[in-house]
C-alpha positions as CSV (number, residue, x, y, z in Angstrom):
1,M,-6.8,-25.2,-19.2
2,N,-3.7,-23.3,-19.6
3,G,-4.3,-21.1,-16.3
4,N,-8.0,-21.4,-17.1
5,L,-7.1,-17.6,-19.0
6,Q,-10.5,-16.0,-20.4
7,L,-10.9,-15.1,-23.6
8,Q,-11.1,-11.4,-22.5
9,H,-8.6,-11.8,-20.7
10,F,-6.6,-12.9,-23.9
11,I,-7.7,-10.2,-25.9
12,L,-6.6,-7.5,-23.4
13,N,-2.9,-8.7,-23.6
14,E,-2.9,-9.8,-27.5
15,Q,-4.4,-6.0,-28.3
16,K,-1.1,-4.4,-26.8
17,K,0.3,-6.0,-30.0
18,F,-1.5,-3.6,-32.6
19,P,-1.5,0.3,-32.9
20,Y,-5.1,-0.1,-34.1
21,A,-6.6,-2.5,-31.1
22,K,-7.7,-0.3,-28.4
23,G,-10.4,-1.6,-25.7
24,D,-12.9,-1.0,-28.8
25,F,-11.9,-4.1,-30.9
26,T,-11.5,-6.3,-27.6
27,L,-15.6,-5.4,-27.6
28,L,-15.8,-6.3,-30.9
29,L,-14.5,-9.6,-30.8
30,L,-16.4,-10.2,-27.3
31,D,-19.7,-9.2,-29.0
32,I,-19.1,-12.0,-31.6
33,A,-17.9,-14.4,-28.5
34,L,-21.4,-13.4,-26.6
35,A,-23.3,-14.4,-30.0
36,G,-22.0,-17.5,-30.5
37,K,-22.8,-18.6,-26.7
38,I,-26.3,-17.6,-27.5
39,I,-26.6,-19.7,-30.5
40,S,-24.8,-22.6,-28.8
41,R,-27.6,-22.6,-26.5
42,E,-30.2,-22.5,-29.4
43,V,-28.1,-25.9,-30.8
44,N,-27.8,-27.5,-28.1
45,K,-31.4,-27.4,-27.2
46,A,-32.7,-27.2,-31.2
47,G,-33.9,-31.0,-30.5
48,L,-36.3,-30.0,-27.7
49,V,-38.1,-26.9,-28.9
50,E,-39.7,-26.2,-32.3
51,I,-36.8,-25.0,-33.8
52,L,-35.6,-27.7,-36.1
53,G,-36.5,-27.7,-40.1
54,L,-36.7,-25.3,-42.6
55,T,-38.6,-21.6,-43.0
56,G,-39.7,-22.4,-46.1
57,K,-37.7,-19.5,-47.4
58,E,-34.7,-19.3,-50.0
59,N,-31.5,-17.2,-48.8
60,I,-29.7,-15.6,-51.9
61,Q,-28.1,-18.3,-52.9
62,G,-31.3,-20.1,-53.8
63,E,-30.7,-22.8,-50.7
64,Q,-33.0,-23.4,-48.1
65,V,-32.8,-21.2,-44.6
66,Q,-32.9,-23.6,-41.9
67,K,-34.6,-22.1,-38.7
68,L,-31.6,-21.7,-36.7
69,D,-30.3,-20.1,-39.3
70,E,-32.4,-17.4,-39.2
71,F,-32.1,-17.1,-35.8
72,S,-28.0,-17.0,-36.0
73,N,-28.0,-14.5,-38.4
74,S,-30.4,-11.8,-36.7
75,T,-28.6,-12.5,-33.3
76,I,-25.4,-11.8,-34.9
77,V,-27.2,-8.9,-36.4
78,N,-28.7,-7.9,-33.4
79,I,-25.5,-7.9,-31.2
80,L,-23.5,-6.0,-33.9
81,S,-26.4,-3.1,-34.2
82,R,-25.5,-2.2,-30.6
83,N,-21.9,-2.0,-31.1
84,D,-21.2,1.6,-32.5
85,T,-17.8,0.8,-33.6
86,V,-19.0,-1.5,-36.1
87,G,-19.9,0.5,-39.6
88,G,-22.0,-2.3,-40.9
89,C,-22.1,-6.3,-41.9
90,A,-22.3,-9.0,-44.7
91,S,-23.8,-12.1,-44.1
92,E,-23.9,-15.2,-46.4
93,E,-28.0,-15.3,-45.5
94,M,-28.4,-11.9,-46.5
95,A,-28.5,-10.1,-50.3
96,D,-26.6,-7.2,-49.3
97,P,-24.9,-5.9,-46.6
98,V,-26.9,-4.2,-43.0
99,Y,-25.1,-0.4,-42.7
100,F,-25.2,1.1,-39.3
101,H,-25.7,4.7,-40.4
102,K,-25.9,6.0,-37.0
103,H,-22.5,4.7,-36.0
104,T,-20.7,7.3,-36.7
105,N,-17.9,6.4,-34.8
106,A,-17.7,3.2,-36.9
107,K,-13.9,1.8,-37.3
108,Y,-15.1,-1.9,-38.5
109,C,-17.1,-4.0,-40.4
110,V,-17.8,-7.7,-40.2
111,I,-18.2,-10.5,-42.6
112,F,-19.9,-13.8,-41.4
113,D,-21.8,-17.0,-42.0
114,P,-23.8,-17.4,-39.4
115,L,-24.2,-21.0,-39.6
116,D,-22.0,-23.3,-41.7
117,G,-23.0,-26.7,-42.6
118,S,-26.7,-26.4,-41.2
119,S,-28.0,-28.8,-43.8
120,N,-26.4,-30.9,-41.0
121,I,-28.6,-29.8,-38.3
122,D,-31.5,-32.5,-38.1
123,V,-28.7,-35.4,-37.6
124,N,-27.0,-33.5,-34.9
125,V,-23.5,-33.2,-36.6
126,S,-21.4,-30.3,-36.0
127,I,-21.7,-26.7,-37.5
128,G,-20.3,-23.6,-36.7
129,T,-20.0,-20.0,-37.1
130,I,-17.2,-18.4,-39.1
131,F,-16.3,-14.4,-38.9
132,S,-13.7,-12.0,-40.8
133,I,-13.4,-7.9,-39.3
134,Y,-11.9,-5.6,-41.4
135,K,-10.9,-1.8,-40.4
136,L,-13.0,0.5,-42.5
137,L,-11.2,2.5,-45.3
138,N,-12.5,5.4,-43.5
139,D,-13.3,6.1,-40.2
140,G,-17.3,6.5,-39.7
141,E,-18.2,5.7,-43.3
142,C,-19.0,1.8,-44.3
143,T,-19.7,1.6,-47.7
144,E,-19.4,-1.7,-50.2
145,N,-15.8,-1.0,-50.9
146,D,-15.2,-2.0,-47.1
147,F,-16.5,-5.4,-47.9
148,L,-14.9,-6.2,-51.0
149,R,-11.6,-6.6,-50.3
150,K,-8.6,-9.1,-50.0
151,G,-8.4,-11.5,-47.6
152,K,-5.1,-10.4,-46.4
153,E,-6.7,-6.9,-45.1
154,Q,-8.4,-9.0,-42.5
155,L,-7.6,-7.4,-39.1
156,A,-8.9,-10.7,-37.5
157,S,-11.0,-14.1,-38.4
158,G,-12.2,-16.8,-36.8
159,Y,-14.9,-19.4,-36.6
160,I,-17.3,-21.1,-33.7
161,V,-17.9,-24.5,-33.9
162,Y,-21.0,-26.6,-32.4
163,G,-19.9,-29.9,-31.2
164,S,-19.7,-31.6,-28.1
165,S,-18.1,-28.9,-26.7
166,T,-18.8,-25.2,-28.0
167,M,-15.2,-23.9,-29.0
168,L,-13.9,-20.4,-30.7
169,V,-10.9,-20.6,-33.0
170,L,-9.3,-17.2,-33.4
171,T,-6.5,-15.4,-35.2
172,T,-5.8,-11.4,-34.6
173,G,-2.9,-11.9,-37.3
174,E,0.0,-13.7,-34.6
175,G,-1.0,-16.9,-34.2
176,V,-4.4,-18.9,-33.7
177,H,-5.7,-19.9,-30.4
178,G,-8.6,-21.8,-29.0
179,F,-11.0,-21.1,-26.3
180,T,-13.3,-23.8,-25.3
181,L,-17.0,-22.8,-24.3
182,D,-17.3,-23.7,-20.3
183,P,-21.7,-23.8,-19.7
184,S,-21.1,-23.8,-16.3
185,L,-19.1,-20.3,-16.3
186,G,-20.5,-19.5,-19.5
187,E,-16.7,-18.0,-20.3
188,F,-14.8,-19.4,-23.2
189,L,-11.8,-20.6,-21.4
190,L,-8.1,-21.1,-23.2
191,S,-7.6,-24.3,-24.2
192,H,-5.5,-24.7,-27.3
193,P,-3.0,-22.2,-27.4
194,N,-0.9,-21.5,-31.1
195,M,-2.3,-24.1,-33.2
196,K,-0.8,-25.2,-35.5
197,F,-1.2,-27.7,-38.5
198,P,0.8,-30.3,-37.4
199,E,3.8,-31.6,-39.4
200,P,4.2,-34.9,-40.1
201,S,0.3,-35.1,-39.7
202,K,-2.3,-37.5,-39.9
203,R,-3.0,-38.4,-43.4
204,Y,-6.4,-36.9,-44.2
205,Y,-8.2,-35.9,-46.8
206,S,-11.7,-34.1,-46.8
207,V,-13.8,-34.3,-50.0
208,N,-17.1,-35.0,-51.6
209,E,-15.9,-37.7,-54.3
210,G,-19.5,-37.9,-55.1
211,N,-18.5,-35.0,-57.7
212,Y,-15.7,-36.8,-59.1
213,K,-16.7,-37.2,-62.5
214,Y,-17.2,-33.5,-62.5
215,W,-13.8,-32.6,-61.8
216,D,-10.3,-31.7,-63.9
217,K,-8.3,-34.5,-64.7
218,G,-6.0,-33.0,-62.5
219,V,-8.0,-33.0,-59.7
220,Q,-8.9,-36.7,-60.4
221,R,-5.5,-37.9,-60.6
222,Y,-4.7,-36.6,-57.5
223,V,-7.4,-38.3,-55.3
224,D,-6.4,-41.3,-57.3
225,H,-3.0,-41.1,-56.1
226,L,-4.4,-40.1,-52.7
227,K,-5.8,-43.7,-52.4
228,N,-3.1,-45.3,-54.3
229,D,-0.2,-44.1,-52.8
230,E,2.1,-46.5,-50.7
231,K,0.7,-45.0,-47.7
232,P,-2.9,-44.1,-48.9
233,F,-4.8,-40.9,-46.9
234,T,-7.9,-42.4,-45.0
235,L,-11.1,-39.9,-46.5
236,R,-12.8,-38.2,-43.8
237,Y,-15.7,-35.9,-45.0
238,I,-18.3,-34.8,-42.8
239,G,-20.2,-32.1,-45.5
240,S,-19.8,-29.0,-42.5
241,L,-16.6,-27.1,-43.7
242,V,-16.1,-25.5,-40.4
243,S,-16.0,-29.2,-39.1
244,D,-13.9,-30.7,-41.4
245,F,-11.3,-27.8,-41.3
246,H,-11.1,-28.1,-37.6
247,R,-10.3,-31.4,-37.7
248,N,-7.3,-31.1,-39.7
249,L,-6.5,-28.1,-38.3
250,I,-6.3,-30.4,-35.0
251,Y,-4.5,-33.8,-36.9
252,G,-3.8,-32.3,-39.8
253,G,-5.1,-32.7,-43.5
254,I,-6.7,-31.2,-46.9
255,F,-9.7,-30.1,-47.3
256,F,-10.8,-29.1,-50.9
257,Y,-14.0,-28.3,-52.9
258,P,-12.6,-28.1,-56.3
259,L,-13.8,-26.2,-59.8
260,D,-16.5,-28.7,-61.2
261,H,-18.3,-28.6,-64.4
262,K,-21.7,-29.9,-63.8
263,N,-22.8,-26.6,-65.4
264,K,-20.3,-27.2,-68.8
265,E,-21.0,-23.7,-69.8
266,K,-20.2,-22.0,-66.6
267,P,-18.0,-24.2,-64.4
268,K,-17.6,-22.7,-60.6
269,G,-16.5,-23.4,-57.2
270,K,-19.2,-23.7,-54.5
271,L,-18.0,-22.0,-51.7
272,R,-17.8,-18.8,-50.6
273,L,-14.5,-16.2,-51.2
274,M,-16.2,-13.8,-48.3
275,Y,-17.8,-16.1,-45.8
276,E,-15.9,-18.9,-45.8
277,A,-12.4,-19.0,-47.8
278,N,-11.1,-15.7,-46.7
279,P,-11.7,-16.2,-42.8
280,L,-10.4,-19.7,-42.8
281,S,-7.4,-19.0,-45.0
282,L,-6.2,-16.2,-42.4
283,I,-6.3,-18.9,-39.7
284,T,-4.9,-21.2,-41.8
285,K,-1.7,-18.6,-42.7
286,N,-1.1,-18.2,-39.2
287,A,-1.4,-21.8,-38.1
288,G,1.4,-22.6,-40.8
289,G,-0.8,-24.0,-43.6
290,L,-1.8,-23.2,-47.2
291,S,-4.9,-22.1,-49.0
292,T,-5.5,-21.8,-52.7
293,D,-8.1,-21.7,-55.6
294,G,-5.8,-23.9,-57.5
295,K,-3.8,-20.8,-58.9
296,N,-3.8,-18.2,-56.8
297,E,-3.8,-17.7,-52.9
298,I,-6.8,-17.1,-51.7
299,L,-5.7,-14.4,-49.2
300,D,-4.8,-12.8,-52.5
301,I,-7.9,-12.7,-54.7
302,K,-9.6,-9.5,-55.0
303,P,-13.4,-10.0,-55.0
304,E,-15.6,-9.0,-57.5
305,E,-19.0,-9.4,-56.0
306,L,-20.0,-9.8,-52.0
307,H,-20.9,-13.4,-52.9
308,Q,-18.4,-14.5,-55.2
309,R,-17.7,-18.5,-55.4
310,V,-14.1,-20.1,-55.5
311,P,-12.9,-23.4,-55.5
312,L,-10.6,-24.0,-52.4
313,Y,-8.0,-26.3,-51.2
314,I,-6.7,-25.8,-47.8
315,G,-4.8,-27.3,-44.8
316,T,-1.0,-28.8,-44.2
317,K,0.9,-26.9,-46.4
318,S,2.9,-29.9,-47.9
319,F,-0.6,-31.6,-48.7
320,V,-1.9,-28.4,-50.3
321,E,1.4,-28.0,-52.4
322,E,1.6,-31.8,-53.5
323,A,-2.5,-31.6,-54.7
324,M,-0.9,-28.4,-56.5
325,S,1.2,-30.1,-58.2
326,F,-1.1,-32.6,-59.6
327,I,-3.6,-30.3,-60.6
328,N,-1.2,-28.1,-62.2
329,S,0.4,-30.4,-64.3
330,E,0.0,-31.6,-67.8
331,E,-2.3,-34.2,-68.4
332,K,-0.4,-37.4,-68.9
């Protein structure tokens, strides 16, 4: 495991490259890693205790909240609330941000999806936590404007995937690195340094084809091309964004969730810009990939609201570029 380099030591070495990154930035990343360890522990024993199933509540998106969703959300909020360099946080599970007004020395805010893919909890499919960190516009004061910013302003982003092993994938703007949790030590150890979308890569595509009839013609033509090419792509779709993205990062591939027309008067994307698309897009950029909503690079989109949804095409650069050539071409 690359000399068993621990996450803490790696971050301490990395922070020397950045003028904003002092010990407080290291502690914030380690706090997020601690939350991941706690959530990982609960996920791994979920089948043994009364933690599976629904709470009977709905989140801001109108979706049923799983018990582990609620646990994961409260765990991250509680840990961040004890870090006086965090001015506030926003979660996919909460309608509004939480502000820590007593943190007069605050420098950062954190945006996160506490448990992506939670609909798969009861069937033991890999799920994950996604997060991003922004520098406050004004130290000591966190407002809604600190959250409503372009993805390219992120200081760092990452995800923690809870599968056969627990793995944290992190970028601080230069490179992407993966750390695997050694449960016997309780430490994240560097296992995947300098992660890149491989080129040439596996010809994988990840999409919910059940929505085919609701897509634009260009998207339909692209999927037809993937299946009928001389070297057809292989469909790999888990239905857990973190898991699908993680596989494609390691093997190569494209994940997409297009605009759909189920609501004919108001077609829209499904994935959340702030909680899913932005953090994974920063990782993608630093791993040599590409992410777009079909017209604009994800990291260049100025959010209008906290829970904004977008279409998403993300993964191996050449695959995403090919997808755009179909999607943006005139209908033949």
